[in-house]
Each structure stands twice: as structure tokens, then as C-alpha cells.
N, CA, C and O atoms as a CHARMM CRD file, in Angstrom:
* protein
*
  268
    1    1 UNK  N    -44.90900 174.32600  12.09900 PROA 1      0.00000
    2    1 UNK  CA   -43.47900 174.59800  12.32900 PROA 1      0.00000
    3    1 UNK  C    -43.37800 175.89500  13.12700 PROA 1      0.00000
    4    1 UNK  O    -43.91000 176.92300  12.70800 PROA 1      0.00000
    5    2 UNK  N    -42.70700 175.85400  14.26100 PROA 2      0.00000
    6    2 UNK  CA   -42.55700 177.07700  15.05100 PROA 2      0.00000
    7    2 UNK  C    -41.72400 178.11200  14.30300 PROA 2      0.00000
    8    2 UNK  O    -40.90100 177.77400  13.45300 PROA 2      0.00000
    9    3 UNK  N    -41.95500 179.38200  14.63900 PROA 3      0.00000
   10    3 UNK  CA   -41.21500 180.45900  13.98700 PROA 3      0.00000
   11    3 UNK  C    -39.71900 180.26500  14.19200 PROA 3      0.00000
   12    3 UNK  O    -39.27600 179.97200  15.30200 PROA 3      0.00000
   13    4 UNK  N    -38.94400 180.42400  13.13700 PROA 4      0.00000
   14    4 UNK  CA   -37.49400 180.28600  13.23700 PROA 4      0.00000
   15    4 UNK  C    -36.99700 178.87800  12.98800 PROA 4      0.00000
   16    4 UNK  O    -35.80100 178.68100  12.77200 PROA 4      0.00000
   17    5 UNK  N    -37.88600 177.88700  13.01100 PROA 5      0.00000
   18    5 UNK  CA   -37.45900 176.50800  12.76200 PROA 5      0.00000
   19    5 UNK  C    -37.56500 176.21200  11.27200 PROA 5      0.00000
   20    5 UNK  O    -38.43700 176.74300  10.58400 PROA 5      0.00000
   21    6 UNK  N    -36.67700 175.36800  10.78600 PROA 6      0.00000
   22    6 UNK  CA   -36.74400 174.99700   9.37200 PROA 6      0.00000
   23    6 UNK  C    -37.01100 173.51000   9.26200 PROA 6      0.00000
   24    6 UNK  O    -36.48600 172.71300  10.03900 PROA 6      0.00000
   25    7 UNK  N    -37.83300 173.14400   8.29000 PROA 7      0.00000
   26    7 UNK  CA   -38.17400 171.73800   8.09600 PROA 7      0.00000
   27    7 UNK  C    -36.96200 170.95900   7.59800 PROA 7      0.00000
   28    7 UNK  O    -36.68600 169.85400   8.06400 PROA 7      0.00000
   29    8 UNK  N    -36.25200 171.54200   6.65700 PROA 8      0.00000
   30    8 UNK  CA   -35.05600 170.90200   6.11000 PROA 8      0.00000
   31    8 UNK  C    -33.88800 171.85400   6.29700 PROA 8      0.00000
   32    8 UNK  O    -33.96700 173.02700   5.93300 PROA 8      0.00000
   33    9 UNK  N    -32.82600 171.35200   6.85700 PROA 9      0.00000
   34    9 UNK  CA   -31.66300 172.21300   7.06300 PROA 9      0.00000
   35    9 UNK  C    -30.86000 172.32900   5.77700 PROA 9      0.00000
   36    9 UNK  O    -30.65400 171.33800   5.07600 PROA 9      0.00000
   37   10 UNK  N    -30.41400 173.52400   5.47200 PROA 10     0.00000
   38   10 UNK  CA   -29.53800 173.74100   4.32200 PROA 10     0.00000
   39   10 UNK  C    -28.13200 173.31900   4.73000 PROA 10     0.00000
   40   10 UNK  O    -27.63600 173.75500   5.76800 PROA 10     0.00000
   41   11 UNK  N    -27.48900 172.48600   3.93600 PROA 11     0.00000
   42   11 UNK  CA   -26.13200 172.05900   4.29000 PROA 11     0.00000
   43   11 UNK  C    -25.19000 173.25400   4.40900 PROA 11     0.00000
   44   11 UNK  O    -25.28900 174.22600   3.66000 PROA 11     0.00000
   45   12 UNK  N    -24.28100 173.15400   5.36700 PROA 12     0.00000
   46   12 UNK  CA   -23.35200 174.25100   5.60000 PROA 12     0.00000
   47   12 UNK  C    -21.99200 173.92700   4.98900 PROA 12     0.00000
   48   12 UNK  O    -20.99000 174.55700   5.32600 PROA 12     0.00000
   49   13 UNK  N    -21.96000 172.95200   4.09900 PROA 13     0.00000
   50   13 UNK  CA   -20.69000 172.57200   3.48400 PROA 13     0.00000
   51   13 UNK  C    -20.25900 173.63900   2.48800 PROA 13     0.00000
   52   13 UNK  O    -21.01900 174.00800   1.59300 PROA 13     0.00000
   53   14 UNK  N    -19.03500 174.13200   2.65200 PROA 14     0.00000
   54   14 UNK  CA   -18.52900 175.18600   1.77800 PROA 14     0.00000
   55   14 UNK  C    -18.31500 174.70900   0.35000 PROA 14     0.00000
   56   14 UNK  O    -18.35100 175.51700  -0.57800 PROA 14     0.00000
   57   15 UNK  N    -18.09000 173.39600   0.15200 PROA 15     0.00000
   58   15 UNK  CA   -17.78100 172.89000  -1.19200 PROA 15     0.00000
   59   15 UNK  C    -18.97500 173.00200  -2.13100 PROA 15     0.00000
   60   15 UNK  O    -18.79600 173.07400  -3.34600 PROA 15     0.00000
   61   16 UNK  N    -20.18500 173.01800  -1.59200 PROA 16     0.00000
   62   16 UNK  CA   -21.36800 173.06000  -2.44600 PROA 16     0.00000
   63   16 UNK  C    -21.41200 174.38000  -3.20000 PROA 16     0.00000
   64   16 UNK  O    -21.37900 175.45400  -2.60000 PROA 16     0.00000
   65   17 UNK  N    -21.48700 174.28700  -4.51700 PROA 17     0.00000
   66   17 UNK  CA   -21.59600 175.53200  -5.26800 PROA 17     0.00000
   67   17 UNK  C    -23.05800 175.95100  -5.35300 PROA 17     0.00000
   68   17 UNK  O    -23.95700 175.18500  -5.00400 PROA 17     0.00000
   69   18 UNK  N    -23.28200 177.15700  -5.81200 PROA 18     0.00000
   70   18 UNK  CA   -24.63700 177.71800  -5.81600 PROA 18     0.00000
   71   18 UNK  C    -25.59600 176.88400  -6.66100 PROA 18     0.00000
   72   18 UNK  O    -26.77100 176.75700  -6.31800 PROA 18     0.00000
   73   19 UNK  N    -25.10600 176.31700  -7.76000 PROA 19     0.00000
   74   19 UNK  CA   -25.97600 175.50500  -8.61600 PROA 19     0.00000
   75   19 UNK  C    -26.52700 174.30200  -7.85300 PROA 19     0.00000
   76   19 UNK  O    -27.66000 173.88000  -8.08500 PROA 19     0.00000
   77   20 UNK  N    -25.72300 173.75300  -6.94500 PROA 20     0.00000
   78   20 UNK  CA   -26.17400 172.60400  -6.16200 PROA 20     0.00000
   79   20 UNK  C    -27.06900 173.03600  -5.01000 PROA 20     0.00000
   80   20 UNK  O    -27.91100 172.25900  -4.55800 PROA 20     0.00000
   81   21 UNK  N    -26.90000 174.25700  -4.53100 PROA 21     0.00000
   82   21 UNK  CA   -27.68000 174.71500  -3.37400 PROA 21     0.00000
   83   21 UNK  C    -29.07300 175.19400  -3.75400 PROA 21     0.00000
   84   21 UNK  O    -29.99900 175.08900  -2.94900 PROA 21     0.00000
   85   22 UNK  N    -29.23900 175.71700  -4.96800 PROA 22     0.00000
   86   22 UNK  CA   -30.53700 176.28500  -5.34600 PROA 22     0.00000
   87   22 UNK  C    -31.68500 175.28500  -5.16700 PROA 22     0.00000
   88   22 UNK  O    -32.70100 175.64400  -4.57100 PROA 22     0.00000
   89   23 UNK  N    -31.56200 174.03000  -5.66600 PROA 23     0.00000
   90   23 UNK  CA   -32.68100 173.09000  -5.45700 PROA 23     0.00000
   91   23 UNK  C    -32.98400 172.85400  -3.97900 PROA 23     0.00000
   92   23 UNK  O    -34.14200 172.66600  -3.60800 PROA 23     0.00000
   93   24 UNK  N    -31.95100 172.86300  -3.13200 PROA 24     0.00000
   94   24 UNK  CA   -32.14700 172.66700  -1.68900 PROA 24     0.00000
   95   24 UNK  C    -32.92300 173.84800  -1.12200 PROA 24     0.00000
   96   24 UNK  O    -33.85900 173.66800  -0.34300 PROA 24     0.00000
   97   25 UNK  N    -32.52800 175.06600  -1.51700 PROA 25     0.00000
   98   25 UNK  CA   -33.24000 176.25700  -1.04100 PROA 25     0.00000
   99   25 UNK  C    -34.70100 176.22400  -1.48000 PROA 25     0.00000
  100   25 UNK  O    -35.59900 176.53600  -0.69800 PROA 25     0.00000
  101   26 UNK  N    -34.93200 175.84500  -2.73900 PROA 26     0.00000
  102   26 UNK  CA   -36.30900 175.78200  -3.23900 PROA 26     0.00000
  103   26 UNK  C    -37.12300 174.77200  -2.44400 PROA 26     0.00000
  104   26 UNK  O    -38.26900 175.04100  -2.08500 PROA 26     0.00000
  105   27 UNK  N    -36.52700 173.59600  -2.16500 PROA 27     0.00000
  106   27 UNK  CA   -37.21500 172.57500  -1.37400 PROA 27     0.00000
  107   27 UNK  C    -37.52300 173.10500   0.02200 PROA 27     0.00000
  108   27 UNK  O    -38.61600 172.89000   0.54600 PROA 27     0.00000
  109   28 UNK  N    -36.55300 173.80200   0.62700 PROA 28     0.00000
  110   28 UNK  CA   -36.76100 174.36200   1.96600 PROA 28     0.00000
  111   28 UNK  C    -37.90800 175.36500   1.97600 PROA 28     0.00000
  112   28 UNK  O    -38.60400 175.51300   2.98100 PROA 28     0.00000
  113   29 UNK  N    -38.10000 176.05300   0.85100 PROA 29     0.00000
  114   29 UNK  CA   -39.17900 177.03300   0.74700 PROA 29     0.00000
  115   29 UNK  C    -40.50900 176.38500   0.36900 PROA 29     0.00000
  116   29 UNK  O    -41.52500 177.06700   0.23800 PROA 29     0.00000
  117   30 UNK  N    -40.49300 175.06300   0.19400 PROA 30     0.00000
  118   30 UNK  CA   -41.71700 174.36100  -0.16100 PROA 30     0.00000
  119   30 UNK  C    -42.03900 174.43500  -1.63900 PROA 30     0.00000
  120   30 UNK  O    -43.17100 174.17300  -2.04600 PROA 30     0.00000
  121   31 UNK  N    -41.04700 174.79300  -2.44900 PROA 31     0.00000
  122   31 UNK  CA   -41.25000 174.88200  -3.89900 PROA 31     0.00000
  123   31 UNK  C    -40.77700 173.57800  -4.51600 PROA 31     0.00000
  124   31 UNK  O    -39.59300 173.24700  -4.46300 PROA 31     0.00000
  125   32 UNK  N    -41.70200 172.85100  -5.09300 PROA 32     0.00000
  126   32 UNK  CA   -41.37700 171.53500  -5.63700 PROA 32     0.00000
  127   32 UNK  C    -41.14300 171.61800  -7.14600 PROA 32     0.00000
  128   32 UNK  O    -41.75600 170.88700  -7.92400 PROA 32     0.00000
  129   33 UNK  N    -40.24800 172.52000  -7.54300 PROA 33     0.00000
  130   33 UNK  CA   -39.89900 172.67100  -8.95500 PROA 33     0.00000
  131   33 UNK  C    -38.39100 172.81000  -9.06700 PROA 33     0.00000
  132   33 UNK  O    -37.72100 173.27500  -8.14500 PROA 33     0.00000
  133   34 UNK  N    -37.87900 172.40000 -10.20300 PROA 34     0.00000
  134   34 UNK  CA   -36.44900 172.57800 -10.42600 PROA 34     0.00000
  135   34 UNK  C    -36.21000 174.00100 -10.91500 PROA 34     0.00000
  136   34 UNK  O    -37.11100 174.61400 -11.48700 PROA 34     0.00000
  137   35 UNK  N    -35.00300 174.53800 -10.69800 PROA 35     0.00000
  138   35 UNK  CA   -34.70800 175.89000 -11.19000 PROA 35     0.00000
  139   35 UNK  C    -34.96500 176.01600 -12.68900 PROA 35     0.00000
  140   35 UNK  O    -35.43100 177.05800 -13.15100 PROA 35     0.00000
  141   36 UNK  N    -34.66400 174.96200 -13.45500 PROA 36     0.00000
  142   36 UNK  CA   -34.88800 175.00000 -14.90000 PROA 36     0.00000
  143   36 UNK  C    -36.35200 175.19100 -15.25600 PROA 36     0.00000
  144   36 UNK  O    -36.68200 175.92000 -16.19100 PROA 36     0.00000
  145   37 UNK  N    -37.23500 174.52600 -14.50200 PROA 37     0.00000
  146   37 UNK  CA   -38.67300 174.65200 -14.76000 PROA 37     0.00000
  147   37 UNK  C    -39.13600 176.07000 -14.48200 PROA 37     0.00000
  148   37 UNK  O    -39.95100 176.62300 -15.22000 PROA 37     0.00000
  149   38 UNK  N    -38.61400 176.65400 -13.41600 PROA 38     0.00000
  150   38 UNK  CA   -39.02000 178.00500 -13.03900 PROA 38     0.00000
  151   38 UNK  C    -38.50100 179.01800 -14.05800 PROA 38     0.00000
  152   38 UNK  O    -39.20800 179.96300 -14.40900 PROA 38     0.00000
  153   39 UNK  N    -37.27400 178.82600 -14.53100 PROA 39     0.00000
  154   39 UNK  CA   -36.64500 179.81300 -15.41100 PROA 39     0.00000
  155   39 UNK  C    -37.01000 179.66100 -16.88100 PROA 39     0.00000
  156   39 UNK  O    -36.74000 180.56500 -17.67200 PROA 39     0.00000
  157   40 UNK  N    -37.61800 178.54000 -17.26800 PROA 40     0.00000
  158   40 UNK  CA   -37.91700 178.29700 -18.68300 PROA 40     0.00000
  159   40 UNK  C    -38.64300 179.45800 -19.36400 PROA 40     0.00000
  160   40 UNK  O    -38.26900 179.81400 -20.48100 PROA 40     0.00000
  161   41 UNK  N    -39.66500 180.06800 -18.74600 PROA 41     0.00000
  162   41 UNK  CA   -40.34400 181.17100 -19.44900 PROA 41     0.00000
  163   41 UNK  C    -39.43200 182.35800 -19.73100 PROA 41     0.00000
  164   41 UNK  O    -39.73600 183.17500 -20.60000 PROA 41     0.00000
  165   42 UNK  N    -38.30400 182.46800 -19.00100 PROA 42     0.00000
  166   42 UNK  CA   -37.43300 183.62800 -19.14500 PROA 42     0.00000
  167   42 UNK  C    -36.26300 183.38400 -20.08500 PROA 42     0.00000
  168   42 UNK  O    -35.44300 184.27800 -20.29700 PROA 42     0.00000
  169   43 UNK  N    -36.17600 182.18600 -20.65100 PROA 43     0.00000
  170   43 UNK  CA   -35.07700 181.88300 -21.56300 PROA 43     0.00000
  171   43 UNK  C    -35.26500 182.71800 -22.82400 PROA 43     0.00000
  172   43 UNK  O    -36.35200 182.73000 -23.40100 PROA 43     0.00000
  173   44 UNK  N    -34.21400 183.41700 -23.25700 PROA 44     0.00000
  174   44 UNK  CA   -34.35600 184.24200 -24.45800 PROA 44     0.00000
  175   44 UNK  C    -34.77500 183.40700 -25.66000 PROA 44     0.00000
  176   44 UNK  O    -34.27700 182.29800 -25.85100 PROA 44     0.00000
  177   45 UNK  N    -35.66900 183.92500 -26.45400 PROA 45     0.00000
  178   45 UNK  CA   -36.20200 183.21200 -27.61000 PROA 45     0.00000
  179   45 UNK  C    -35.39700 183.47500 -28.87900 PROA 45     0.00000
  180   45 UNK  O    -35.77800 182.99900 -29.94800 PROA 45     0.00000
  181   46 UNK  N    -34.32200 184.19900 -28.79200 PROA 46     0.00000
  182   46 UNK  CA   -33.52700 184.52900 -29.97100 PROA 46     0.00000
  183   46 UNK  C    -32.87500 185.87700 -29.74400 PROA 46     0.00000
  184   46 UNK  O    -32.98400 186.45300 -28.66200 PROA 46     0.00000
  185   47 UNK  N    -32.20400 186.37300 -30.75200 PROA 47     0.00000
  186   47 UNK  CA   -31.53100 187.66700 -30.55800 PROA 47     0.00000
  187   47 UNK  C    -32.55300 188.77700 -30.30800 PROA 47     0.00000
  188   47 UNK  O    -33.58800 188.85400 -30.97000 PROA 47     0.00000
  189   48 UNK  N    -32.23700 189.62000 -29.34800 PROA 48     0.00000
  190   48 UNK  CA   -33.11300 190.74500 -29.04700 PROA 48     0.00000
  191   48 UNK  C    -32.71000 191.88400 -29.97800 PROA 48     0.00000
  192   48 UNK  O    -31.55400 192.30600 -30.00100 PROA 48     0.00000
  193   49 UNK  N    -33.67600 192.37000 -30.73700 PROA 49     0.00000
  194   49 UNK  CA   -33.38300 193.43000 -31.69200 PROA 49     0.00000
  195   49 UNK  C    -33.74100 194.76300 -31.05500 PROA 49     0.00000
  196   49 UNK  O    -34.89300 195.00400 -30.69400 PROA 49     0.00000
  197   50 UNK  N    -32.74400 195.62300 -30.92300 PROA 50     0.00000
  198   50 UNK  CA   -33.01300 196.94100 -30.37200 PROA 50     0.00000
  199   50 UNK  C    -33.50300 197.85100 -31.48000 PROA 50     0.00000
  200   50 UNK  O    -32.98300 197.83000 -32.59600 PROA 50     0.00000
  201   51 UNK  N    -34.50200 198.64500 -31.16400 PROA 51     0.00000
  202   51 UNK  CA   -35.04800 199.57800 -32.14500 PROA 51     0.00000
  203   51 UNK  C    -34.04800 200.71700 -32.31600 PROA 51     0.00000
  204   51 UNK  O    -33.54500 201.27000 -31.33800 PROA 51     0.00000
  205   52 UNK  N    -33.77100 201.05300 -33.55600 PROA 52     0.00000
  206   52 UNK  CA   -32.85600 202.16500 -33.82700 PROA 52     0.00000
  207   52 UNK  C    -33.63700 203.28300 -34.49300 PROA 52     0.00000
  208   52 UNK  O    -34.44000 203.04900 -35.39600 PROA 52     0.00000
  209   53 UNK  N    -33.38900 204.50300 -34.03300 PROA 53     0.00000
  210   53 UNK  CA   -34.05700 205.66200 -34.60400 PROA 53     0.00000
  211   53 UNK  C    -33.03200 206.55000 -35.28800 PROA 53     0.00000
  212   53 UNK  O    -31.91300 206.71900 -34.80300 PROA 53     0.00000
  213   54 UNK  N    -33.42500 207.10700 -36.40600 PROA 54     0.00000
  214   54 UNK  CA   -32.56200 208.08200 -37.07900 PROA 54     0.00000
  215   54 UNK  C    -32.72100 209.42000 -36.35900 PROA 54     0.00000
  216   54 UNK  O    -33.69700 209.60900 -35.63300 PROA 54     0.00000
  217   55 UNK  N    -31.77800 210.35700 -36.54700 PROA 55     0.00000
  218   55 UNK  CA   -31.90400 211.67200 -35.88600 PROA 55     0.00000
  219   55 UNK  C    -33.23500 212.36500 -36.19700 PROA 55     0.00000
  220   55 UNK  O    -33.81500 213.01100 -35.32500 PROA 55     0.00000
  221   56 UNK  N    -33.71900 212.23200 -37.43600 PROA 56     0.00000
  222   56 UNK  CA   -34.99000 212.90300 -37.76700 PROA 56     0.00000
  223   56 UNK  C    -36.15500 212.24100 -37.02600 PROA 56     0.00000
  224   56 UNK  O    -37.08200 212.92400 -36.59000 PROA 56     0.00000
  225   57 UNK  N    -36.11000 210.91900 -36.88400 PROA 57     0.00000
  226   57 UNK  CA   -37.16500 210.22900 -36.12900 PROA 57     0.00000
  227   57 UNK  C    -37.13600 210.65500 -34.66600 PROA 57     0.00000
  228   57 UNK  O    -38.18200 210.83700 -34.04300 PROA 57     0.00000
  229   58 UNK  N    -35.91800 210.81500 -34.11800 PROA 58     0.00000
  230   58 UNK  CA   -35.80000 211.23700 -32.72500 PROA 58     0.00000
  231   58 UNK  C    -36.37500 212.63600 -32.54700 PROA 58     0.00000
  232   58 UNK  O    -37.04100 212.91600 -31.55100 PROA 58     0.00000
  233   59 UNK  N    -36.11600 213.51700 -33.51700 PROA 59     0.00000
  234   59 UNK  CA   -36.66700 214.87700 -33.45400 PROA 59     0.00000
  235   59 UNK  C    -38.19600 214.81800 -33.46400 PROA 59     0.00000
  236   59 UNK  O    -38.85800 215.52600 -32.70400 PROA 59     0.00000
  237   60 UNK  N    -38.74400 213.97200 -34.32600 PROA 60     0.00000
  238   60 UNK  CA   -40.19800 213.83500 -34.41300 PROA 60     0.00000
  239   60 UNK  C    -40.75800 213.33900 -33.08300 PROA 60     0.00000
  240   60 UNK  O    -41.77000 213.84600 -32.59900 PROA 60     0.00000
  241   61 UNK  N    -40.08800 212.34100 -32.49600 PROA 61     0.00000
  242   61 UNK  CA   -40.53600 211.82000 -31.19900 PROA 61     0.00000
  243   61 UNK  C    -40.47400 212.90100 -30.13200 PROA 61     0.00000
  244   61 UNK  O    -41.40400 213.05300 -29.34000 PROA 61     0.00000
  245   62 UNK  N    -39.37300 213.65400 -30.11200 PROA 62     0.00000
  246   62 UNK  CA   -39.20100 214.70500 -29.11000 PROA 62     0.00000
  247   62 UNK  C    -40.29100 215.76200 -29.27300 PROA 62     0.00000
  248   62 UNK  O    -40.88200 216.20500 -28.28900 PROA 62     0.00000
  249   63 UNK  N    -40.55500 216.16400 -30.51600 PROA 63     0.00000
  250   63 UNK  CA   -41.58000 217.17400 -30.77000 PROA 63     0.00000
  251   63 UNK  C    -42.95500 216.68900 -30.32000 PROA 63     0.00000
  252   63 UNK  O    -43.74900 217.47300 -29.80100 PROA 63     0.00000
  253   64 UNK  N    -43.23700 215.41400 -30.51400 PROA 64     0.00000
  254   64 UNK  CA   -44.56000 214.89400 -30.16200 PROA 64     0.00000
  255   64 UNK  C    -44.74300 214.78000 -28.65200 PROA 64     0.00000
  256   64 UNK  O    -45.87500 214.74200 -28.16800 PROA 64     0.00000
  257   65 UNK  N    -43.63400 214.72700 -27.89700 PROA 65     0.00000
  258   65 UNK  CA   -43.76200 214.61600 -26.43600 PROA 65     0.00000
  259   65 UNK  C    -43.70600 215.97700 -25.76100 PROA 65     0.00000
  260   65 UNK  O    -44.06900 216.09100 -24.59100 PROA 65     0.00000
  261   66 UNK  N    -43.26000 217.01500 -26.46900 PROA 66     0.00000
  262   66 UNK  CA   -43.23600 218.36200 -25.88900 PROA 66     0.00000
  263   66 UNK  C    -44.66200 218.87700 -25.76200 PROA 66     0.00000
  264   66 UNK  O    -45.47500 218.72500 -26.67300 PROA 66     0.00000
  265   67 UNK  N    -44.95400 219.49100 -24.61100 PROA 67     0.00000
  266   67 UNK  CA   -46.31300 220.01500 -24.44000 PROA 67     0.00000
  267   67 UNK  C    -46.26600 221.49000 -24.14600 PROA 67     0.00000
  268   67 UNK  O    -47.30900 222.11800 -23.97000 PROA 67     0.00000
């Protein structure tokens, strides 16, 4: 394929929403996977628990990082 040429043209129809265009873009890039297959490893596995520190724990952490 010469530089600048595309094997498959992306439709220029304005009605197509992004969800419909993504598979076309992937195909144009030579990626033979659906967006769902690509994103599956990144699907959250449950609630993300943020670690909470008490003020005394924060002081201990700060003291241990001071040099």
C-alpha cells in the first residue's frame, strides 16, 4: 500500500456514532479484534478500595521518607 493510501475507507457519514466507528477504525488498522475483546482485561473486577491512613500513620510514613 503506498504511503497515504488506505486499504479500507472510513465512512464519512455523520450519523455514525463512535461506537459504530471503532470496529471500522480497528479493521483499517489491521486489528482483527472487537473493542470488547481488547478492553476485557481492563474491566474493573469489583469496587476499588482506596487505602486510608490515619494521621498517625501518615506521620510515620512522612518520618520514614525524610532523609
